[in-house]
C-alpha positions as CSV (number, residue, x, y, z in Angstrom):
1,M,111.3,101.7,93.6
2,A,112.2,103.3,96.8
3,I,110.8,102.1,99.9
4,T,107.9,104.4,101.5
5,V,106.1,104.1,104.6
6,T,102.9,103.8,102.4
7,S,104.5,101.0,100.3
8,F,105.9,99.2,103.5
9,L,102.5,99.3,105.0
10,A,100.9,97.7,101.9
11,S,103.4,94.9,101.8
12,L,102.6,94.0,105.4
13,A,98.9,94.2,104.8
14,G,99.4,92.0,101.9
15,L,101.2,89.3,104.0
16,T,99.6,85.7,103.5
17,I,99.6,84.3,107.0
18,T,98.2,80.7,107.6
19,G,95.2,80.7,109.8
20,V,95.1,84.6,110.1
21,T,92.6,87.2,108.4
22,E,94.8,90.1,107.3
23,L,93.5,93.7,107.6
24,A,95.2,96.8,105.9
25,E,95.0,98.7,109.3
26,P,93.9,98.4,112.9
27,P,90.3,97.5,113.0
28,Q,87.7,100.1,114.6
29,Q,86.0,97.2,116.4
30,L,85.8,93.6,116.7
31,N,82.9,91.2,116.9
32,V,84.5,88.8,119.5
33,S,82.6,85.7,118.3
34,A,82.8,86.3,114.6
35,S,86.3,87.9,114.1
36,G,88.6,84.8,114.3
37,V,92.4,85.4,114.3
38,I,93.2,88.8,112.6
39,G,96.4,90.6,111.8
40,F,97.2,94.1,110.9
41,P,100.1,96.6,110.6
42,R,100.2,99.6,113.0
43,L,102.5,102.4,114.3
44,P,104.8,102.8,111.3
45,G,108.0,104.7,111.7
46,S,110.9,105.9,109.2
47,D,114.4,107.2,109.3
48,A,116.9,108.3,106.7
49,E,120.5,108.9,106.8
50,M,122.3,111.6,104.5
51,V,125.3,110.9,102.5
52,T,128.2,112.8,104.0
53,F,129.1,116.0,102.2
54,S,126.7,115.4,99.1
55,G,123.5,116.4,100.7
56,A,121.9,113.4,98.8
57,D,119.5,110.7,100.3
58,G,121.3,107.8,101.8
59,L,119.8,104.7,103.1
60,R,116.0,105.0,104.2
61,G,114.7,102.8,106.8
62,V,111.0,101.8,107.7
63,E,109.6,100.0,110.7
64,C,106.0,98.9,111.6
65,E,104.5,96.7,114.2
66,Y,102.4,93.9,112.8
67,V,99.7,92.6,115.4
68,I,98.1,89.4,115.3
69,L,95.1,89.1,117.9
70,V,94.7,85.5,118.5
71,N,92.1,84.8,121.2
72,P,90.0,86.7,123.5
73,I,91.2,86.0,127.1
74,P,88.0,85.0,128.4
75,L,86.9,82.5,125.6
76,S,89.5,79.6,126.2
77,R,91.9,78.2,128.4
78,N,95.5,79.5,128.9
79,S,97.1,76.4,127.6
80,T,95.0,76.7,124.4
81,N,95.7,80.5,124.1
82,H,99.5,80.0,124.5
83,A,99.6,77.2,121.8
84,D,97.6,79.0,119.5
85,T,99.6,82.2,119.9
86,A,102.9,80.3,119.4
87,T,101.4,78.8,116.1
88,A,100.7,82.4,115.0
89,M,104.2,83.4,115.8
90,D,105.6,80.6,113.5
91,N,103.0,81.2,110.9
92,L,104.0,84.9,110.9
93,H,107.7,84.2,110.8
94,A,107.1,82.0,107.7
95,A,105.1,84.5,106.0
96,L,107.7,87.2,106.5
97,V,110.4,84.9,105.1
98,V,108.5,84.5,102.0
99,E,108.0,88.3,101.8
100,M,111.7,88.9,102.3
101,A,112.7,86.7,99.5
102,A,110.3,88.1,97.2
103,N,111.0,92.1,97.8
104,Q,114.3,92.0,99.6
105,Q,113.5,94.9,101.6
106,I,112.9,93.4,105.0
107,D,115.9,93.5,107.1
108,R,114.9,92.0,110.2
109,W,112.0,91.4,112.7
110,T,111.4,90.6,116.3
111,M,108.2,89.2,117.9
112,R,106.7,88.5,121.2
113,M,103.7,87.0,122.8
114,D,101.7,89.7,124.6
115,I,98.4,90.7,125.8
116,E,96.7,93.3,123.6
117,E,93.5,95.3,124.5
118,M,91.1,96.1,121.8
119,G,88.0,97.8,122.7
120,E,86.7,96.2,126.0
121,T,88.4,92.9,125.4
122,N,91.9,91.7,126.1
123,Y,93.5,89.1,123.4
124,W,96.4,86.9,123.4
125,A,98.5,88.4,120.6
126,V,101.7,88.5,118.6
127,I,103.4,91.8,118.5
128,A,106.1,91.8,115.8
129,T,108.4,94.9,114.9
130,V,109.3,94.4,111.2
131,E,112.2,96.6,110.0
132,A,113.1,97.3,106.2
133,S,115.3,99.5,104.3
134,E,116.3,100.6,100.8
């Protein structure tokens, strides 16, 4: 089956990441005290190449950010936030390795630790860009 933006979003939303509650899309709002660590795909993109002279579809690529909101900044110390976010990065990496082995569509990913604003709260976060093709 050819990769589509919809199928790729579903694959990312279906990741099993240790310690993370996965959502299918970015949340409308968060209850800071009840949310815990959440992850979700956002901002997908797609590209395609045509096969020269034949006019047929070539390789199709998709990419999407996967965001993990770890801790609200005001609720704990920087050392705790930093350690929890690094652990979330390792757990996301492990989940992507499993997904890559199962579906063989993911080509690569990059991730970084960042601060992400959601509503009126800033969170320590993991921002990963995941790329796939078929």
